[in-house]
C-alpha positions in Angstrom: 66.3 74.2 74.8 63.1 75.4 74.2 62.2 79.0 73.5 59.0 81.3 74.1 57.5 83.5 71.2 56.6 86.8 71.8 52.8 85.7 72.2 53.5 83.1 74.4 52.5 83.7 78.1 55.1 83.4 80.3 54.2 80.7 83.1 53.1 82.0 86.3 56.0 81.9 89.1 55.3 80.3 92.5 56.7 83.0 95.0 55.7 81.2 98.3 59.1 79.9 98.9 60.1 83.7 99.4 57.7 84.6 101.8 59.6 83.0 104.8 63.0 84.4 104.1 61.5 87.8 103.4 59.6 87.8 106.7 62.9 86.9 108.3 64.7 89.9 106.7 61.8 92.4 107.9 62.0 90.8 111.6 65.7 91.3 111.4 65.4 94.7 110.3 62.8 95.4 113.0 65.2 93.9 115.8 68.1 95.9 114.5 66.2 99.3 114.6 64.9 98.4 118.2 68.3 97.9 119.5 69.9 101.2 117.9 67.1 103.2 119.4 67.6 101.4 123.0 71.4 101.8 122.6 70.9 105.5 121.9 72.2 108.0 124.4 69.6 109.6 125.8 71.2 112.8 126.9 74.6 114.7 126.5 76.8 114.9 123.8 78.7 111.8 122.3 82.0 111.1 122.8 84.1 109.3 120.5 86.2 106.4 121.2 88.5 104.3 119.2 87.2 100.8 118.0 83.9 101.9 117.0 82.9 102.4 120.7 80.7 105.4 121.3 79.7 106.7 124.7 78.2 110.0 125.9 80.7 111.5 128.2 81.6 115.1 129.3 84.5 115.6 131.6 82.4 118.1 133.5 80.6 115.3 134.6 83.6 113.5 136.3 84.4 114.0 139.7 87.7 115.9 139.8 87.6 117.1 143.4 90.1 115.8 145.7 92.1 113.4 143.5 95.8 113.5 142.7 96.6 115.8 139.9 99.4 117.5 138.0 99.4 120.8 136.4 97.9 123.9 136.7 94.8 123.5 139.0 93.0 126.2 137.2 93.9 124.7 133.7 91.3 125.2 131.0 91.4 121.6 130.0 91.3 118.6 132.0 92.5 114.9 131.1 90.9 112.4 133.6 93.1 109.2 133.6 91.9 105.9 135.0 94.8 103.2 135.8 95.9 100.4 137.6 99.6 100.1 139.0 99.8 96.3 138.2 98.6 97.3 134.4 101.3 96.7 131.8 99.3 99.0 129.4 99.3 102.1 131.9 103.4 101.6 132.4 103.5 101.6 128.4 101.4 105.0 128.4 103.5 106.4 131.6 106.7 105.8 130.1 106.3 106.4 126.3 103.1 108.7 125.8 102.6 110.8 129.1 105.9 112.6 129.2 105.1 113.9 125.9 101.6 115.0 126.8 103.1 116.6 130.0 106.1 118.6 127.9 103.4 119.9 125.4 100.3 120.6 127.3 101.0 120.2 131.3 104.2 122.1 131.5 102.7 125.0 129.2 99.7 125.5 131.8 97.2 124.1 129.1 96.4 120.7 130.6 95.6 119.4 134.2 95.7 115.8 134.5 93.5 114.1 137.2 94.5 110.6 138.4 91.5 108.2 138.9 91.5 104.5 140.3 90.5 101.7 138.7 91.9 98.4 140.2 90.9 95.4 138.8 94.0 93.1 138.7 94.0 91.8 142.1 95.1 92.6 145.6 98.2 94.3 144.7 96.3 96.5 142.4 94.3 97.7 145.5 97.1 98.0 148.0 98.9 100.7 145.5 95.7 102.4 145.3 95.3 102.7 149.1 99.3 103.7 149.3 98.7 106.5 146.4 95.9 108.0 148.8 98.1 108.2 151.6 101.1 109.7 149.6 98.6 112.4 148.2 97.0 113.2 151.3 100.0 113.4 153.4 102.8 114.2 150.7 101.2 115.9 147.8 104.3 117.4 146.4 106.1 113.9 146.2 103.0 112.4 144.6 104.6 112.4 141.1 107.9 111.3 142.0 106.5 108.4 143.6 103.8 107.8 140.9 106.9 107.4 138.5 108.7 105.3 140.6 105.8 102.7 141.0 105.7 102.4 137.0 109.1 102.1 136.6 109.3 99.3 139.4 106.5 97.5 137.9 107.2 93.9 136.6 104.7 91.2 136.2 101.2 91.7 136.3 98.9 90.5 139.0 99.7 89.3 142.4 103.4 88.4 141.9 106.7 90.1 142.0 106.6 93.8 142.8 103.5 95.4 144.0 102.7 94.1 147.4 102.8 96.4 150.6 106.2 95.1 151.5 107.6 96.1 148.2 105.7 99.4 148.0 107.2 100.2 151.5 110.5 99.6 150.1 110.2 101.8 147.2 108.3 104.7 149.2 111.1 104.5 151.7 113.7 105.5 149.2 112.0 109.0 148.2 113.5 111.9 149.8 110.8 113.8 151.7 108.0 111.2 152.3 108.1 109.6 155.8 107.3 105.8 155.3 105.8 105.3 158.8 103.4 108.1 158.6 102.2 106.7 155.1 101.8 103.0 156.7 99.9 104.2 159.5 97.5 106.3 157.2 97.1 103.3 155.0 96.2 101.1 158.1 93.9 104.1 159.8 91.9 105.1 156.6 91.8 101.7 154.7 87.9 101.7 154.8 88.1 105.4 153.5 90.3 104.7 150.8 88.6 101.9 149.5 85.5 103.5 149.3 87.1 106.1 147.3 88.5 103.7 145.1 85.5 101.8 144.6 83.7 105.2 143.6 86.3 106.0 141.1 86.2 102.5 139.3 82.2 102.6 139.2 82.3 106.4 137.8 84.6 105.2 135.3 82.6 102.1 134.5 79.5 104.4 134.2 81.5 106.4 131.7 82.4 103.6 129.2 85.7 102.8 130.9 86.2 98.9 130.6 89.9 98.5 131.5 92.9 100.5 131.9 94.3 102.9 130.9 91.3 104.9 130.2 90.6 108.7 129.7 88.1 111.4 129.5 88.8 114.9 128.0 86.2 117.2 126.9 83.7 115.1 125.2 86.0 112.4 124.2 86.3 108.9 125.8 89.7 107.5 124.9 89.9 103.8 125.9 93.3 102.1 126.1 97.1 103.4 125.3 96.3 104.8 122.1 98.9 106.9 120.1 99.9 110.3 121.1 98.1 111.5 118.2 94.9 110.8 119.3 95.4 112.7 122.5 96.6 115.7 120.6 93.5 115.6 118.6 91.2 115.4 121.4 93.0 118.1 123.5 93.7 120.5 120.7 89.9 120.4 119.9 89.4 122.1 123.2 92.3 125.2 122.8 
């Protein structure tokens, strides 16, 4: 191997091969910065979510008037909950996590849970949401018993098994204090109005960053999915 002495000038390097890669890197940085600026929320505070998602949310911006709810009507904290009666992850949340939230926060008067529609798994999802509106309108005191029964009865996802009008009729008719004939009449008479409200709930959720079910907003936090109870506690306790 040859060597250079201290007085031997080093050969000039040809850097032309670096020009194109350097230009690509600079262009990539510019594009990345532009995307960050474009996606940055333009107003409001930033709500946190799992999976690295960030969305600007505030429960104060969620429409809750007229929607089904459980808990103290004047509770300081509101948890808005978008769901689909055919969604297995909603069933998981309803049977495993929701009872603990109710025990710790709803029964103690700290939290009101407002139920929002986000049917996206077929016609059975829409049918169940229509019945939900009729139940809340006519028999609000029986709403929670009906909702529990619906999720306990859920089987296969989509338009199969439990979930069509006939099976919901059978379930509804077994709940004391609910007049099935009145519910069916309300669904038939008010279908257009119910569907409009359902569509509005779903569009509202989508606008806030809800991309499926279950989806939640409380305070300034967006919680997507059937996450562990600890995440709900963190979001709720921060507001107490």
